[in-house]
C-alpha positions in Angstrom: 52.2 102.8 71.3 53.4 102.8 75.0 50.6 103.2 77.5 51.4 105.6 80.3 50.1 104.2 83.7 47.6 106.4 85.4 48.4 108.2 88.7 46.0 105.8 90.5 47.8 102.7 89.3 51.2 104.2 90.2 50.1 105.0 93.7 48.5 101.6 94.0 51.5 99.6 92.9 54.1 102.1 94.3 56.3 101.3 91.3 59.2 103.8 91.0 61.4 104.1 88.0 65.2 103.7 88.3 67.1 106.6 89.9 70.7 106.1 88.8 73.8 107.1 90.6 76.8 108.1 88.5 80.0 106.1 88.0 81.8 108.9 86.2 84.5 109.3 88.9 85.5 105.6 88.7 85.5 105.6 84.9 87.5 108.8 84.8 90.2 107.2 87.1 90.3 104.1 85.0 90.6 106.1 81.8 93.5 108.1 83.3 95.3 104.7 83.5 94.1 103.7 80.0 92.2 101.0 81.7 95.5 99.2 82.2 96.5 98.4 85.8 99.4 96.6 87.4 100.9 95.9 90.8 102.2 98.8 92.9 105.7 98.0 94.0 108.6 100.4 94.4 110.9 100.0 91.4 108.4 97.7 89.7 107.1 100.1 87.1 108.7 98.0 84.4 106.3 95.2 85.1 103.4 96.8 83.3 100.6 95.3 81.3 102.8 95.0 78.2 105.3 92.7 79.9 102.9 90.4 81.9 100.1 88.0 81.4 96.8 90.0 81.9 93.2 89.4 82.7 90.0 91.4 82.3 87.8 92.9 84.9 84.3 93.6 83.5 81.3 95.5 84.7 78.7 92.8 85.7 75.7 94.9 84.6 76.8 96.0 81.2 79.6 93.4 80.6 81.8 96.2 79.5 85.5 96.2 80.2 86.5 98.1 83.4 90.2 97.4 83.3 92.9 95.1 82.1 95.1 94.0 85.0 98.6 92.5 84.8 99.4 89.3 86.8 102.4 89.7 89.0 105.5 87.8 87.9 107.8 85.8 90.3 110.3 88.7 90.1 107.7 91.2 91.1 106.5 89.1 94.0 110.1 88.9 95.3 110.6 92.6 94.8 107.4 93.4 96.7 108.5 91.3 99.7 112.1 92.6 99.6 110.9 96.2 99.5 108.6 95.5 102.5 111.5 94.1 104.4 113.6 97.1 103.6 110.9 99.5 104.5 110.1 97.7 107.8 113.2 98.9 109.6 112.5 102.5 108.7 108.8 102.4 109.2 108.9 100.6 112.6 111.7 102.9 113.7 109.6 106.0 113.2 108.2 107.8 116.3 104.6 106.6 116.9 103.2 110.1 116.4 104.8 110.1 112.9 103.0 106.9 112.0 99.8 108.3 113.5 100.2 111.4 111.2 100.5 109.2 108.1 97.4 107.2 109.0 95.5 110.4 109.7 96.5 111.7 106.3 95.4 108.5 104.6 92.0 108.7 106.4 91.6 112.3 105.3 92.5 111.5 101.7 90.0 108.6 101.6 87.4 110.9 103.1 88.0 113.4 100.3 87.6 110.7 97.7 84.8 108.7 99.3 82.5 108.8 96.2 85.3 107.6 94.0 86.0 104.6 96.3 82.3 103.8 96.6 81.8 103.8 92.8 84.9 101.7 92.1 83.8 99.2 94.8 80.3 98.9 93.3 81.5 98.5 89.7 84.3 96.0 90.3 82.5 93.8 92.9 79.0 94.0 91.4 77.3 95.2 94.6 74.6 97.9 95.1 76.2 101.4 95.2 74.5 102.3 98.4 76.3 99.6 100.4 79.8 101.0 100.0 78.5 104.6 100.0 76.6 104.3 103.3 78.6 101.5 105.0 81.9 100.3 103.6 83.6 103.6 102.8 82.6 105.3 106.1 83.7 102.2 108.0 87.1 102.2 106.2 87.6 105.9 107.1 86.6 105.3 110.7 89.0 102.4 111.0 91.9 104.5 109.6 91.2 107.3 112.1 90.8 104.9 115.0 94.2 103.3 114.4 95.9 106.6 113.9 95.0 107.1 117.5 96.4 103.7 118.5 99.7 104.5 116.7 100.0 107.6 118.8 99.4 105.6 122.1 101.5 102.6 121.2 104.5 103.2 123.4 102.4 103.9 126.5 99.8 101.2 126.0 102.0 98.4 124.6 105.3 98.8 126.3 107.7 96.0 125.5 105.8 94.9 122.4 107.1 95.1 118.9 105.7 94.9 115.3 105.8 91.4 113.8 107.3 92.5 110.5 106.1 91.9 107.0 102.3 91.2 106.7 100.7 89.6 103.7 97.0 90.4 103.3 95.0 88.2 100.8 91.3 88.9 100.0 88.7 87.2 97.9 86.1 88.7 95.6 83.5 88.6 98.4 85.7 90.7 100.7 84.1 94.1 101.3 86.1 97.4 101.1 86.0 97.9 104.8 88.0 94.7 105.3 91.0 96.4 103.6 90.9 98.9 106.5 90.7 96.0 109.0 93.8 94.5 107.4 95.9 97.6 106.6 95.2 100.0 109.4 96.3 98.0 112.5 99.4 96.6 110.7 100.6 100.1 109.7 99.7 101.5 113.1 102.0 99.2 115.0 104.9 99.5 112.5 104.4 96.5 110.2 104.7 96.8 106.4 102.0 95.2 104.2 102.0 93.3 100.9 98.3 93.2 99.8 97.1 90.6 97.3 93.5 91.4 96.3 91.2 89.1 94.4 91.2 89.5 90.6 87.8 91.1 90.5 88.5 93.5 93.4 92.0 94.5 92.1 90.9 98.0 90.8 89.6 99.2 94.2 92.7 97.9 96.1 95.0 99.6 93.6 93.0 102.8 93.9 93.3 102.7 97.7 97.1 102.1 97.5 97.5 105.0 95.1 95.6 107.2 97.6 98.0 106.1 100.3 101.0 107.1 98.2 99.3 110.5 97.4 98.8 111.0 101.1 102.6 110.7 101.7 103.0 107.0 102.8 106.7 106.1 102.3 107.5 103.7 99.4 107.5 100.0 100.3 105.3 100.3 103.4 102.2 99.2 101.4 102.6 97.2 98.2 99.8 95.7 96.1 100.5 92.6 94.0 97.8 91.4 91.6 97.2 88.0 90.2 95.6 84.6 90.7 95.8 82.2 93.6 99.4 81.1 92.8 100.5 84.7 93.6 98.8 84.5 97.0 100.3 81.1 97.7 103.8 82.4 96.8 103.4 85.4 99.2 101.9 83.4 102.1 104.8 80.9 102.0 107.6 83.4 101.4 110.4 82.9 104.0 110.6 86.7 104.8 106.9 87.0 105.7 106.0 87.2 109.4 102.2 87.2 109.3 99.4 86.2 106.9 95.8 87.6 107.0 93.2 86.2 104.7 89.5 87.0 104.1 87.7 84.5 101.9 86.4 81.0 101.5 86.9 78.2 103.9 88.5 76.0 101.3 91.2 78.5 100.4 91.7 79.5 104.1 92.3 75.9 105.0 94.8 75.6 102.1 96.7 78.7 103.4 96.6 77.3 106.9 98.2 74.1 105.6 100.8 75.9 103.6 101.9 78.1 106.4 101.7 75.4 109.1 105.3 74.3 108.8 106.5 77.9 108.9 105.2 78.7 112.4 104.0 82.2 111.5 101.1 84.2 112.9 97.9 83.9 110.9 94.5 85.5 110.9 91.6 83.9 108.9 88.1 85.3 108.4 86.3 82.6 106.4 82.8 81.6 105.3 80.2 81.2 108.0 76.5 80.4 108.7 74.9 83.3 110.6 71.7 82.6 112.5 69.1 85.2 113.3 66.9 84.2 116.3 63.4 85.7 116.5 61.7 85.2 119.9 58.0 85.6 120.4 58.4 89.0 122.1 60.1 90.5 119.1 58.9 93.4 117.0 58.2 91.2 113.9 58.1 94.1 111.4 61.5 95.3 112.5 62.9 91.7 112.5 61.5 91.2 109.0 63.2 94.3 107.7 66.5 93.4 109.4 66.5 89.9 107.9 66.2 91.4 104.5 68.8 94.1 105.2 71.4 91.6 106.5 70.7 88.7 104.2 71.3 90.7 101.0 73.8 93.3 102.2 76.6 93.2 99.6 74.4 90.9 97.6 74.4 88.5 100.5 78.1 87.5 99.9 79.7 88.5 103.2 80.4 86.0 106.0 78.1 87.8 108.5 75.0 87.9 106.2 72.0 86.1 107.8 71.8 82.5 106.4 69.5 80.9 109.0 66.2 82.4 110.4 65.1 80.7 113.6 61.6 81.8 114.6 59.7 80.8 117.7 56.8 78.4 116.9 54.1 80.7 118.4 54.8 83.5 115.9 56.3 81.8 112.9 53.1 82.0 110.8 52.7 85.7 111.3 56.4 86.3 110.6 56.4 84.2 107.4 53.4 86.2 106.0 55.1 89.5 106.8 58.3 88.3 105.2 56.5 87.0 102.2 54.9 90.5 101.6 58.3 92.2 102.0 60.0 89.7 99.6 57.4 90.3 97.0 58.2 94.0 97.0 61.9 93.7 96.6 63.3 95.4 93.5 66.0 94.0 91.2 68.1 96.3 89.1 71.4 97.8 88.3 74.1 98.3 90.9 73.8 102.0 90.4 70.0 102.2 90.8 69.2 103.8 94.2 65.7 102.2 94.1 67.0 98.6 93.6 67.3 96.4 96.6 69.4 93.7 94.9 71.4 93.4 91.7 73.9 91.0 90.3 75.8 88.3 92.0 79.6 88.3 91.4 79.6 84.5 90.9 77.5 82.8 88.3 77.7 79.6 90.4 76.0 81.4 93.3 72.8 81.9 91.3 72.9 78.3 90.1 73.4 77.0 93.6 70.4 79.0 94.9 68.2 77.8 92.0 69.1 74.1 92.7 68.3 74.6 96.4 65.0 76.3 95.6 64.0 73.6 93.1 64.9 70.8 95.5 63.0 72.5 98.4 59.9 72.9 96.3 60.0 69.3 95.2 60.2 68.3 98.9 57.1 70.4 99.7 58.8 73.4 101.4 57.5 76.9 100.8 59.9 79.3 99.0 59.6 83.0 99.3 61.2 84.9 96.4 60.8 87.9 94.1 58.1 87.4 91.4 59.3 86.9 87.9 57.5 90.1 86.9 59.9 92.1 89.0 63.0 90.7 87.4 64.3 92.8 84.5 65.9 91.1 81.5 69.7 91.1 81.6 72.6 89.4 79.8 74.2 88.8 83.2 72.9 86.6 86.0 70.9 88.6 88.5 70.9 87.7 92.2 67.7 85.8 93.0 67.1 86.1 96.8 65.1 83.3 98.3 63.9 82.3 101.7 63.2 78.5 102.1 60.6 77.8 104.8 61.1 74.5 106.5 64.0 73.4 104.3 65.0 69.7 104.4 68.6 68.7 105.2 69.0 67.5 101.6 68.1 70.9 100.1 70.3 72.7 102.6 73.2 70.6 101.7 73.0 71.9 98.1 74.2 75.2 99.3 78.0 75.1 99.0 79.6 76.3 102.2 82.6 77.6 100.3 81.2 81.1 99.9 78.2 83.0 101.3 75.0 82.6 99.2 71.9 84.8 99.0 69.6 82.1 100.3 68.1 81.9 103.8 66.8 78.8 105.5 63.8 79.5 107.9 62.9 77.0 110.6 60.9 77.0 113.9 61.9 76.4 117.5 59.9 76.0 120.6 62.0 77.3 123.5 64.9 79.8 123.8 67.1 76.9 125.0 66.3 75.0 121.8 67.1 78.1 119.7 70.5 78.3 121.3 71.1 74.6 120.6 70.1 74.9 117.0 72.3 78.0 116.5 75.3 76.4 118.0 74.8 73.1 116.0 77.2 74.3 113.3 80.9 73.9 112.5 80.9 77.7 111.9 81.1 80.5 114.4 81.2 84.2 113.6 78.1 86.2 114.4 74.5 86.0 115.3 71.5 88.3 116.0 68.7 88.1 118.5 65.3 89.8 118.3 63.2 90.2 121.4 61.6 92.9 123.5 62.5 90.9 126.7 66.0 92.2 127.2 67.0 89.9 130.0 66.0 86.8 127.9 67.9 88.2 124.9 71.1 88.7 126.9 70.8 85.2 128.4 70.5 83.8 124.9 73.5 85.9 123.8 75.6 84.4 126.6 74.8 80.9 125.3 75.7 81.5 121.7 79.2 80.4 120.6 80.0 83.2 118.3 82.3 86.3 118.3 79.6 88.9 117.9 75.9 89.1 118.9 73.6 91.8 117.8 70.4 92.3 119.9 67.6 94.0 117.9 70.1 95.1 115.2 72.3 93.6 112.5 75.6 94.2 110.8 77.0 96.6 113.4 80.8 97.1 113.5 83.1 99.6 115.1 86.9 99.9 114.9 87.1 99.9 118.7 85.0 96.7 119.3 86.8 93.3 118.7 85.1 90.7 116.7 86.2 87.6 114.9 85.6 83.9 114.1 86.3 80.6 115.7 85.9 76.9 114.7 85.7 76.5 110.9 85.0 80.2 110.4 88.7 81.1 111.1 91.2 82.3 113.6 92.0 85.6 115.2 90.3 88.9 116.1 89.6 92.1 114.2 89.3 95.5 115.8 90.0 96.9 119.3 93.0 96.1 121.4 92.7 92.4 120.6 92.9 93.1 116.8 96.0 95.3 117.3 97.8 92.6 119.3 97.4 90.3 116.3 100.2 92.3 114.6 102.4 92.6 117.7 104.8 90.2 119.4 106.6 90.4 122.8 110.3 90.1 122.0 112.7 89.0 119.2 113.8 86.1 121.3 110.3 84.6 121.3 109.4 85.3 117.6 106.7 83.5 115.8 109.1 81.2 114.0 109.8 79.1 117.1 113.1 77.9 118.6 115.9 76.3 116.6 115.5 73.0 118.4 114.2 70.3 116.1 110.9 68.4 116.7 112.9 65.2 117.2 115.0 66.8 120.0 111.9 68.1 121.7 110.1 64.7 121.4 112.9 62.6 122.7 113.8 64.4 125.9 116.4 61.8 126.8 113.8 59.3 128.0 114.7 55.6 128.1 111.7 53.8 126.7 112.7 50.2 127.4 114.9 48.2 129.7 115.7 44.5 130.3 116.8 42.2 133.1 118.2 43.1 136.5 120.4 46.0 135.3 117.5 48.4 135.9 117.3 47.6 139.6 114.2 48.2 141.7 111.6 50.8 140.7 110.6 53.0 143.7 107.3 54.6 142.6 104.5 53.9 140.1 102.3 56.6 138.7 99.0 56.6 136.7 97.5 58.9 134.2 95.1 61.5 135.5 91.8 62.4 133.7 88.1 62.6 134.5 89.0 63.4 138.1 90.8 60.2 138.9 94.0 58.2 138.4 93.7 55.8 135.5 95.9 53.1 134.1 97.0 53.6 130.5 94.8 51.9 127.9 97.8 50.3 126.4 98.8 48.8 129.7 102.5 49.9 129.4 104.8 52.1 131.3 108.4 53.4 130.9 111.1 53.8 133.5 112.0 57.3 134.8 115.6 57.8 136.0 117.0 60.4 138.3 119.9 62.8 137.5 122.4 60.0 138.3 120.8 57.6 135.8 119.4 55.4 138.5 115.8 54.0 138.2 113.3 56.3 140.1 109.7 55.6 139.0 107.5 54.0 136.5 105.7 56.5 134.3 102.5 55.5 132.4 102.9 55.4 128.6 99.7 57.0 127.3 98.1 56.3 123.9 95.8 58.0 121.5 92.9 56.3 123.2 93.9 57.9 126.5 94.0 61.4 124.8 90.5 60.8 123.4 89.2 59.8 126.8 90.8 62.9 128.4 89.4 65.2 125.8 85.9 63.7 126.3 86.2 64.2 130.0 87.4 67.8 129.5 84.7 68.6 127.0 82.0 67.4 129.5 83.5 69.4 132.4 84.3 72.7 130.7 80.8 74.2 130.3 80.1 73.6 134.0 83.5 75.0 135.1 82.9 78.1 133.0 79.4 78.6 134.3 80.5 78.1 138.0 81.6 81.7 138.0 84.9 83.5 138.5 84.5 83.7 142.3 84.2 79.9 142.8 87.1 79.3 140.3 89.2 81.7 142.4 88.5 79.9 145.7 89.4 76.5 144.2 92.7 77.8 142.8 93.6 79.5 146.1 92.9 76.2 147.8 95.1 74.4 145.1 97.9 76.9 145.9 97.5 76.3 149.6 97.8 72.5 149.3 100.8 72.8 147.1 102.4 75.1 149.7 101.9 72.4 152.3 103.8 69.9 150.2 106.6 72.2 149.0 109.3 70.2 150.7 108.2 67.0 149.1 108.1 68.6 145.6 111.5 70.3 146.2 113.1 67.0 147.1 111.7 65.3 144.0 113.0 68.1 141.8 116.4 67.9 143.4 116.7 64.2 142.8 115.4 64.3 139.3 117.3 67.3 138.0 120.3 67.4 140.3 119.7 71.0 141.2 120.4 72.6 144.6 117.7 72.3 147.2 117.4 76.1 147.4 116.8 76.3 143.6 114.2 73.5 143.8 112.4 75.3 146.7 112.5 78.5 144.6 110.7 76.8 141.7 108.0 75.5 144.0 107.6 78.9 145.6 107.1 80.5 142.2 104.6 77.8 141.3 102.6 78.6 144.4 102.8 82.3 143.6 101.7 81.6 140.0 98.6 79.7 141.2 97.8 82.5 143.7 98.1 85.2 141.0 95.7 83.5 138.6 93.3 82.8 141.5 93.4 86.6 142.1 93.0 87.4 138.4 89.9 85.1 137.8 87.4 88.0 138.1 89.7 90.7 136.8 90.9 91.6 133.3 88.9 92.8 130.3 85.7 90.8 130.9 82.5 92.9 130.9 84.1 95.9 129.3 81.6 98.4 127.9 82.0 100.4 124.7 79.8 103.1 123.4 80.5 104.0 119.7 77.8 106.7 120.0 74.8 107.5 122.1 72.6 105.1 120.1 74.5 101.9 121.0 75.8 100.1 124.0 78.3 97.3 123.3 79.3 94.8 125.9 82.6 93.1 125.2 83.0 89.9 127.2 85.9 87.4 127.0 84.7 83.8 127.3 86.7 80.6 127.7 87.8 78.9 124.5 86.8 75.4 125.7 89.3 72.6 125.8 93.0 73.6 125.5 95.7 71.0 124.7 99.0 71.9 126.4 102.3 70.4 125.4 104.9 71.3 128.0 108.4 72.6 127.2 111.4 70.7 128.7 112.6 73.2 131.3 111.2 73.9 134.8 109.0 70.7 134.9 106.8 72.1 137.6 106.7 75.8 137.0 106.5 75.8 133.2 103.3 73.6 133.1 101.7 75.7 135.8 102.4 79.0 134.1 100.3 77.6 131.2 97.6 75.4 132.8 96.8 77.8 135.7 95.7 80.7 133.6 93.8 78.4 131.2 91.9 76.9 134.1 91.4 80.2 135.9 89.8 81.7 132.8 87.2 78.9 132.6 88.9 76.4 130.2 89.5 72.7 130.7 93.0 71.4 129.9 94.6 68.2 128.6 98.3 68.5 129.5 101.1 66.4 128.0 104.2 66.8 130.2 107.6 66.8 128.6 109.0 63.2 128.5 112.3 64.3 130.1 110.6 64.9 133.5 106.9 64.2 133.7 106.9 63.3 137.5 106.4 66.7 139.1 103.2 67.2 137.0 101.9 63.7 137.7 102.5 64.4 141.4 100.7 67.7 141.1 97.6 65.8 140.1 97.4 64.3 143.6 97.3 67.8 144.9 94.6 68.8 142.4 92.4 65.8 143.4 92.3 67.0 147.0 91.7 70.7 146.1 88.0 70.5 145.0 89.0 70.9 141.3 86.0 69.4 139.4 86.6 66.2 137.6 87.8 66.7 134.0 89.0 70.3 134.3 92.7 69.1 134.6 93.8 66.1 132.7 97.4 64.8 132.4 98.6 62.2 129.9 102.2 61.2 129.8 103.9 59.2 127.1 105.3 59.6 123.6 104.9 63.3 123.0 104.8 63.1 119.2 101.9 60.6 119.2 100.0 62.4 122.0 100.6 65.8 120.6 99.5 64.8 117.1 96.3 63.3 118.5 95.5 66.5 120.5 96.3 68.8 117.5 94.0 66.9 115.2 91.2 66.3 117.6 88.1 68.4 116.6 86.9 68.9 120.2 90.1 70.6 121.2 89.7 74.4 120.8 93.4 75.4 120.9 96.9 74.0 121.2 99.7 75.5 123.3 103.1 74.0 122.6 106.9 74.8 122.5 108.2 76.6 119.5 110.0 73.5 118.3 106.7 71.6 118.0 104.9 74.5 116.3 105.3 73.3 112.7 103.9 69.8 113.4 101.0 71.1 115.5 100.0 73.8 113.0 100.0 71.3 110.2 97.8 68.8 112.1 95.5 71.6 113.4 94.6 72.8 109.9 91.5 70.6 109.2 89.9 71.7 112.5 91.1 75.3 112.1 92.2 75.6 115.7 94.7 78.2 116.8 98.2 77.1 117.8 100.3 79.2 120.2 104.1 78.7 120.6 105.2 79.2 124.3 108.7 78.1 125.4 109.7 79.3 128.8 108.2 80.3 132.2 107.5 84.0 132.8 107.3 83.6 136.6 110.8 83.8 138.0 112.4 86.2 140.6 114.1 88.1 137.8 110.8 88.8 135.9 109.8 92.5 135.9 106.3 93.8 136.4 106.1 94.9 132.8 107.2 91.5 131.5 104.5 89.8 133.6 101.9 92.3 132.3 102.9 91.3 128.7 102.7 87.6 129.7 99.3 88.2 131.2 98.0 90.0 128.1 99.3 87.3 125.7 98.0 84.4 127.9 94.6 86.2 128.2 94.2 86.6 124.5 95.1 83.0 123.8 92.9 81.5 126.6 89.8 83.5 125.8 87.6 84.6 122.9 86.0 88.0 122.8 82.2 88.3 122.3 80.7 91.7 121.4 77.0 92.1 122.2 75.5 95.1 120.5 72.3 96.6 122.1 70.5 99.7 120.8 69.6 102.3 123.4 67.5 105.4 123.4 63.9 106.0 122.7 63.1 107.5 126.1 62.4 110.9 124.7 61.2 109.7 121.3 57.7 108.7 122.6 
């Protein structure tokens, strides 16, 4: 006979029974499809479940069948891409307000079916129903509305830009529903068409969203959904007619996609796994910080890349914080994904639970304290429940058991002594996506935020996103930006002539440049001038001890040019890496003054540079003087722009939040120069990079490296700090390959012909590669063209950081 607990015991334990939300809307939709789903492609209705290999999507709680989904065939993949290509011309040719109306209709349609979307997301991805209901679905709707506005303003705000073309979006089973909005909305707003390949487990919700888009009147072919395994995603990412790839998922798969697309020279956005630190300073509200740690660490079952993974607590308050966290952990409830009272439910990967258990067992054997849910609060289930755990003082060995390939619901807690040490610990990671800071001392919190090398910082809050605020990864966490103006520009390009596929010149043609690499006997004559490499603030002989002859336009010997090696590149990168933090912290005003002085000194030597260009290239003296004058103008412009631009922009999503969006220097940028305009072209690339706080390692084109080597003499007399500008001449394939594969180089800028090679070598370090071929600083360049050049340079030379700060409370006390 069951014993009913007394009222006293109920109030003492505060044990509530399950309060279940319904999933009837999701089941009704699946039943209307006979639980048989397939890809959504115009003209592809014949590729149904009966004709294709299928897989099952089950409810993790009950193990019941949700749907049977058909894998896409090669014919269907080809049809999806071809229909997107056909639809692109019509869709991009629509008036912006017409595309805005379509996005607005989709947003309204999603809003009217919000409960259906939330139920489908919870059932298919095994997450708590309240997460999509309260966060993911509202964020999806907000993103669609926001980009409907951008579609309306596209012509006035992005004059001269055009849509990239066909976009392939690939998601993993850990990708939340709101990420579909981040992928689809900006692409459709600017005029791109989309082929979406969801993970197998999340296919039902992606197909539901695509059906809603069609019901809202989206033309056929603008959004296609192709279902299947990883081979389908690979086939789409490498298709010759695809112009951009966006991927949300694990680092391993992201690196594979990066490698596959490297030789294709197409634009790519990657949002991958990450380690997210939460810093708790001694002035923090510890109760609020405790609650936020729980909320962030196990949002979406802890399997999103911005979930808290590392708790860093100041030594003076760590014992109090751990006790508060222990009490809160002991009261967590485990239950069904539809239970409103359950804090956590199932994990969508069995391996995740096993990895957490291994880490917990290892930590306990090492003597670390583990905070977790008591066994008495874990209901029996045929499926693996998520077991959240916090490991206090975890060893390196136990932390290594957590596979970085996907986010796991396990948090490592460690102490720090000073705020400076906290910043160093947080930055000591190959990942870089987001972080949160908890402190009542706002000035200290903002100073810590400035020191963190992440794309988003939350101060006294967690997991805040807005469609108008840019955020995104760097380092091993991925490439690109989501949201805001920066996110929109990911799907735009300047002109058809400078498309993402690069120029038609081969890498071999770019590499050779007509340089004679050896000579013999008296036939070479006397060499007039000898140059050295320039790095670390001084002229240095090449490590290999060799040089090559440089001839003028008549073929006569003119100078000896140093033949740099891999060792010289590594030395230059080391010098740049040491110099860059100080150069960035020196401030925009000082950088502007130094660049103005640089321009002034170049102006004083304009005749000398013009004569050198005339002899080397055989151009008229007036043309050579014109190139020098444009070079001086370019330096002066970027000196003027140092403290201008988008830095410090403020955004207020509502009255409760203030968001500061700053653009920080990327770090060390490797620049491979194109063959034309040997003085102006390098300056149009290195001047903005330096002006915006980066250090550069420049490899001049081998056909004419002398103007840039001569420019180093001007730089050395212009107060430019040692290591900010470094120039290494030599075999461009060898030097470029070393730069692209170096893990301390943050980005590579290269000619379009070198793009495939550089992208392939940059894959392991996940650095962005930008193809840039010609100077945008000539007398025939219009103001609008320069503005587009400025915008593109700015986005490639900086990384946005959004700092979220809660405001209010003045009238609440």
